[in-house]
GUKOLDO-269454 format. One record per residue (C-alpha): residue in three letters; residue number from 1; x, y, z. Coordinates in nm, 3 decimals, m for minus. Layout:
<sites>
<site code="ALA" pos="NUM" u="X" v="Y" w="Z"/>
...
</sites>
This chain:
<sites>
<site code="MET" pos="1" u="0.000" v="0.000" w="0.000"/>
<site code="ALA" pos="2" u="0.128" v="0.343" w="m0.094"/>
<site code="THR" pos="3" u="0.022" v="0.689" w="0.017"/>
<site code="TYR" pos="4" u="m0.031" v="0.988" w="m0.209"/>
<site code="LEU" pos="5" u="m0.100" v="1.356" w="m0.162"/>
<site code="ALA" pos="6" u="m0.372" v="1.467" w="m0.402"/>
<site code="ASP" pos="7" u="m0.289" v="1.760" w="m0.623"/>
<site code="THR" pos="8" u="m0.554" v="2.032" w="m0.637"/>
<site code="ASN" pos="9" u="m0.581" v="1.984" w="m1.013"/>
<site code="LEU" pos="10" u="m0.705" v="1.630" w="m0.951"/>
<site code="LEU" pos="11" u="m0.976" v="1.762" w="m0.721"/>
<site code="LEU" pos="12" u="m1.076" v="2.029" w="m0.972"/>
<site code="ARG" pos="13" u="m1.107" v="1.772" w="m1.254"/>
<site code="LEU" pos="14" u="m1.309" v="1.540" w="m1.031"/>
<site code="ALA" pos="15" u="m1.550" v="1.823" w="m0.944"/>
<site code="ASP" pos="16" u="m1.600" v="1.938" w="m1.304"/>
<site code="PRO" pos="17" u="m1.789" v="1.678" w="m1.508"/>
<site code="ASP" pos="18" u="m1.747" v="1.897" w="m1.818"/>
<site code="SER" pos="19" u="m1.368" v="1.877" w="m1.798"/>
<site code="PRO" pos="20" u="m1.201" v="1.670" w="m2.071"/>
<site code="GLN" pos="21" u="m0.987" v="1.518" w="m1.794"/>
<site code="HIS" pos="22" u="m1.281" v="1.428" w="m1.567"/>
<site code="ALA" pos="23" u="m1.297" v="1.061" w="m1.669"/>
<site code="LEU" pos="24" u="m0.921" v="1.018" w="m1.645"/>
<site code="ALA" pos="25" u="m0.909" v="1.177" w="m1.299"/>
<site code="THR" pos="26" u="m1.197" v="0.960" w="m1.181"/>
<site code="GLN" pos="27" u="m1.035" v="0.644" w="m1.314"/>
<site code="ALA" pos="28" u="m0.696" v="0.731" w="m1.166"/>
<site code="LEU" pos="29" u="m0.838" v="0.793" w="m0.819"/>
<site code="ALA" pos="30" u="m1.057" v="0.482" w="m0.835"/>
<site code="SER" pos="31" u="m0.756" v="0.273" w="m0.937"/>
<site code="LEU" pos="32" u="m0.548" v="0.398" w="m0.645"/>
<site code="LEU" pos="33" u="m0.823" v="0.338" w="m0.394"/>
<site code="ALA" pos="34" u="m0.909" v="m0.004" w="m0.537"/>
<site code="GLY" pos="35" u="m0.545" v="m0.101" w="m0.497"/>
<site code="GLY" pos="36" u="m0.560" v="m0.018" w="m0.128"/>
<site code="ASP" pos="37" u="m0.358" v="0.301" w="m0.161"/>
<site code="GLU" pos="38" u="m0.437" v="0.604" w="0.052"/>
<site code="VAL" pos="39" u="m0.491" v="0.948" w="m0.101"/>
<site code="TYR" pos="40" u="m0.471" v="1.250" w="0.125"/>
<site code="VAL" pos="41" u="m0.581" v="1.611" w="0.090"/>
<site code="THR" pos="42" u="m0.470" v="1.908" w="0.294"/>
<site code="PRO" pos="43" u="m0.626" v="2.240" w="0.391"/>
<site code="GLN" pos="44" u="m0.409" v="2.396" w="0.119"/>
<site code="ASN" pos="45" u="m0.590" v="2.183" w="m0.141"/>
<site code="PHE" pos="46" u="m0.922" v="2.330" w="m0.029"/>
<site code="ILE" pos="47" u="m0.790" v="2.686" w="m0.036"/>
<site code="GLU" pos="48" u="m0.653" v="2.641" w="m0.388"/>
<site code="PHE" pos="49" u="m0.972" v="2.465" w="m0.501"/>
<site code="TRP" pos="50" u="m1.187" v="2.753" w="m0.376"/>
<site code="ALA" pos="51" u="m0.961" v="3.010" w="m0.541"/>
<site code="VAL" pos="52" u="m0.975" v="2.845" w="m0.883"/>
<site code="ALA" pos="53" u="m1.341" v="2.744" w="m0.868"/>
<site code="THR" pos="54" u="m1.464" v="3.093" w="m0.779"/>
<site code="ARG" pos="55" u="m1.220" v="3.287" w="m1.001"/>
<site code="PRO" pos="56" u="m1.383" v="3.430" w="m1.316"/>
<site code="VAL" pos="57" u="m1.348" v="3.228" w="m1.635"/>
<site code="GLU" pos="58" u="m1.174" v="3.527" w="m1.797"/>
<site code="ALA" pos="59" u="m0.903" v="3.495" w="m1.531"/>
<site code="ASN" pos="60" u="m0.848" v="3.121" w="m1.588"/>
<site code="GLY" pos="61" u="m1.096" v="3.004" w="m1.326"/>
<site code="PHE" pos="62" u="m1.422" v="2.810" w="m1.330"/>
<site code="GLY" pos="63" u="m1.645" v="3.109" w="m1.252"/>
<site code="TRP" pos="64" u="m1.855" v="2.908" w="m1.007"/>
<site code="ASN" pos="65" u="m2.051" v="3.078" w="m0.733"/>
<site code="GLY" pos="66" u="m1.989" v="2.999" w="m0.368"/>
<site code="GLU" pos="67" u="m2.286" v="2.763" w="m0.342"/>
<site code="ARG" pos="68" u="m2.171" v="2.545" w="m0.632"/>
<site code="THR" pos="69" u="m1.812" v="2.549" w="m0.508"/>
<site code="ALA" pos="70" u="m1.911" v="2.436" w="m0.160"/>
</sites>
């Protein structure tokens, strides 16, 4: 069993079903977990996730409102 620290980009792709990388991110995480590996997140992941998710699309964000991001 191995342990991994999730990158915020993984979390963003998992949360965005319209992302071209959504299926790949989902499969990668499922594969790790099915193999008994542990995947960790940190408070920093959540801070970065919120920043990107709520940033306007014009500024390279998702443009989501706070309710959708939560």
